[in-house]
N, C-alpha and C positions, 0 to 999 in steps of 0.2 A: 371516495376516501383516498388519500396518498398515504401508502404506506412507507416508515422510513425505519430501516436498519443502520443503526450507530453507536456511538458511545458518548458519555457525559463530557468528554474531555474534548471532543472534536469542534473545533470554533468554527468550521465552513459549513457544517451542518447548522449550529446556531443561526448563521448568519442568514443562510436559505431560510431557515424557518420563520425569520424575520419578515422574509417577501412572500411567503405564503399566509402569513397572517395578516401583511398589507394587500395581498389579492382577495384575501377572506376565503382562501380553501380550506378545506377540513383536512386534516393529517392527523396520524398516529404514528407517534415514533418509539421504537424499540432498542433499549440501550443495554447492550451487554456486562456492562460496569456497574447496574443497579438494580434495585428488585422491586421495581414499579410495575413491573410487566411479569404474571406468572403464567405458564402454559397451564390450559387446563385438559383440553382434549381436542382428539382429531376424528372425526367421524368422516372415514372414506366414503361410505355409502351417499351420505347427505351432504356431501360439499361443505363440509363445516370444520374449520380450525378456531376454535375458541381460547382466547387470552382474557385475562382479567385485569385490567388496569386502571389504578385508582376506584377499587370496587365496582365497575363495570364491564360487563363482557362485550366484546369485539371480535367479530367473526373477520379474521383476517382475510379471507376469501372474497369478502366484499369490495377489496381495494381494487380501484381504478387505474391508479398508478403506483409502482414501485421502485424505489430508490435505493439498492445495496450499496450502502457507504461503509459499514463496516459490520462485524460479525452480527451485531442483535442479539441473537441469543446466547446462554452461557448456563452454568447450572446456577446462577442468580435465580435463574427465570423459572426455576423449579422449587414448588411449596415443600422444601425437604425442612427435617429437624437437625439441624446441622450436629447438635450433640449426639444424636443416635447414628449419624450418617457416617461420621469420622472414627465412632467405635470401632476396634478391634474385632474381626471376625474371623480371618483367618490366620493364628496364632504364626504359624510360619513364614506367611508374606502379608504384614501388617495392612498394607494397602494395595492389595490385590484385590479387594472389593470394590474399591474405590475407581481404579483404574479401570475395570471390569464395567461398572455403571458409567464410566465416561464414554467407553466404546459405543455401549447401548444408546447413549443420550446423542452420540455423534450419528449414528443410524437413524436416528429420528430426525434429527436437526436436516441431515442430507436430504430424506426424503421430503421435509417439507420445502425445502429450498428447490428442490427437483420438482415439487407441484407447483408452485410459484411461478419458476420459470416457464415450465410449461402453457403457462398462459400466456406466453409471448404472441401477440396478434391481437388478442383480448384485452389485454393488460399494456399501458405503457411502464418500459422497465429499462432502468438505467443500471448498469452496473452487471457483476455476475459473480454469484457466491462462488460457483467452482471455481471461477479463474480469479479470486480475490487474492493468491497470491502465485506467481508464475516462477517457473524455474530459471533463475538467471543464467545459467549457462546453455542453455536450451536455448534462450531468446539471443544469445551471442551467435549460435550458431545458424539460427533464423535469420537473423539481420547480415551476418557473412553471405548466405547463402542467395539473398537478395541484393547483392552487390555494396552493402555498407560496410565501412571501414571500423573494424573494432581494434580495441588494445590487445597486444600481444597477451594472453592470458594463460594462467598456470594454476594446477591445483597441485600445491607441494607439502610434504609432511616433515622434511628435514632440513636443519640448518644447513648441511651443506650444499644442498640444492640452491637454497635463498641466495647464498653467497655468489656461488656461480651463476646465477641469474642477474644478480645485481651488478656482477663485474660485465656481462655481456651486455645488458640493457643501460646500465649507467646509473638508473633511477626507478626504484620501484614502489608498488604500494598494495595496499592489502585491503580490503572489504568482506562484507559478509558474503556468505555462500548463498545463503536465502534473504529472510528480513532482518535487519538489525537490531538491536536493544531499543527497545523505547518501552519504557518503565516508569511509572508515576507512584509513588508512594507517599504517605501522609508527608514525610520529612524530607523525601528526596527525588531526583529526577536522573534515571540512569539511561543514558543513549552511546549507543557507537558511531562510529564516522570512518570515512577513509582516511587510513593513515599512511603517511609516507616510513618506510623503513629505512632507516638513517645507520651508518656505521653504529653509533651508540647504541641504538636499539637493536639491532642484528646480535652485539654482545651477549644481551641480556637474554636471549632466546634461547630456548633449551635445544638439546641434539636432534628432538623429536618431538612432533607435537600433532593435534588435530588438524585433518586436512583443512589446508587455508586457501582460497583465492587469491593469487598473487599476480598482480600486471603491472604491463611497464608504465612508466608516468609520461604522460603526454606534455608537452610544453604548449600550453593553449595560448591565442589570443582572447577566447571566452567561452564561457559555457552557455548551453540553450537549455531551456526549460520549455517542452512544449504540451499543452494538455490539449486532450483531443475530446471533442463532445460530438456524438453524433456525425462522425464524418468531418466535423470542421475543426482546423487547427489553429489554436492560439500560443503565438511563441514569443518568447522572450529571451532576451541575450542578458547573462549577468557577467559583468566584469571583475570577476572575482580575482583575477592572476593581480589585480593591482594590489593588494595588502598581503603580506606575509602569511598572517594568521588564515586568510582564506584561499589561499594559491593549490591546497590539496583538497579541502571542503569546504564549499561557501558558508555550510551550516554552521560554521564555528564564527561566524562573525557576530561581533556585540553589537546591543541594541544601537548604540551613538555611532558605529562605524559602519553599516551595512553598505555591501557593494552596491555599485550605479547599476541600475536593471531598468530596460526599456523595451518596447514592441520590437520585435525584428520580423522581416519578411522572409520566411523559409522558403530556399529554392524549390520549386515545384517538385522536379524528381525526386528528392529526399522528403518530400511531403507525401509524394503517392508510395513511396516504400513502406513510410510509417501507418500510414492508412492500409495496405495491404498486410502487414503485421497485425493490427487491431481486429482487422477481418477474420486472419488466422485463428487469432485467439479467442472469437467471438465476444469481443469487447466492444462498448460504444461509449466509455469513458476510462481515462488513464494519463498519467504524466511521464512524458520521454524525458530522459536526460542525454545531452550530446554534448559534445565540446568541439567546437573549431581550433586547429592548431594553427601553430604560426606559419605553415605552409596554406593555410585555408582550407585543408581538408576536414570533412565531415567524421566525427568519431562517435559510434553510436555507444554508448554506455548500458542503458536499460531503461524498463517500462514500468511503472509502479500501478497496477490496477485501479488502487484505491489510495493513489497518492494524493499532496495536499495541492489545492489549485488556488486557492487564495492569494499565497503569495506571486502568484501569476498575475491574477486578476485584477488584485490592487494596485500595484506599481502601474501596471499597463491600462487601467481604466476598460478591461475587458467586462465588468461587469456580469462574471460568469455566475455568479450567485444566482443572480436575478433571471437570468437566462436559465438556467437549472430550476429554478420556480416555475418560471414560465411553462417548460415541458413538462412537467409535472402537472 
């Protein structure tokens, strides 16, 4: 049995499942954003981790392959009475019991994934629950130590510091310190992007604010997205500088004006460093973002352990979905 941890909204997972069906491979998918799978019990002595899915009990420890794509488990995975669960228990702090139970649940989930990850060698495993979110600042420091160039980076809390940095650098951008906002509701979609701080925006910023990651703007020839799968690198160049709307963040492209994207031959020495970073992070899948500037320097931005790969696979005909299905 192939065990997949993902979400209902992840299109890449759906595409891989289509290949699994094509290959007639047995799989179980657990989504953190639905109630189709409920946690029953974990029997440490008898090596049983039982969930119920569509009225059928499944021992997850029977899995021969595991793909950690997304979180998989959430409070929706518990057979809770929602009305009673959210009732006020401690009157002084109304939601204390909810936060406490969430910490209890997190301890359970951490242990479950520890057990699953410990099966490495006996079970094929793609992804790593414990490295699903990496620290961007640590990554920048790691890349710099390995000899890669990185943007001039600052964590700033005042408008005065922003103004000084902008005068010194000429142009500055800001992005999330950790994961950006990605929230889908029944009526709306909420996203955060990399944004350029213009003089007009600068005037609207308060004198002090939450610690924010600010970097010098890089004049680019093109961007690179590099997907790593089991020590193999699949690279794509994105000519996002051609359009004003995508110069700062290519994700802002409209469906009818997507930037040109083509397969790319990554220099061997850059590829070796990216593989070292993956090894240090104990990852076998991940999406790297880099920029090639107007002086042909390779600038490291970040790596996303659970980043999208279909946007690289499809334009470049890499068939990564097929390759992942074959590995599993």
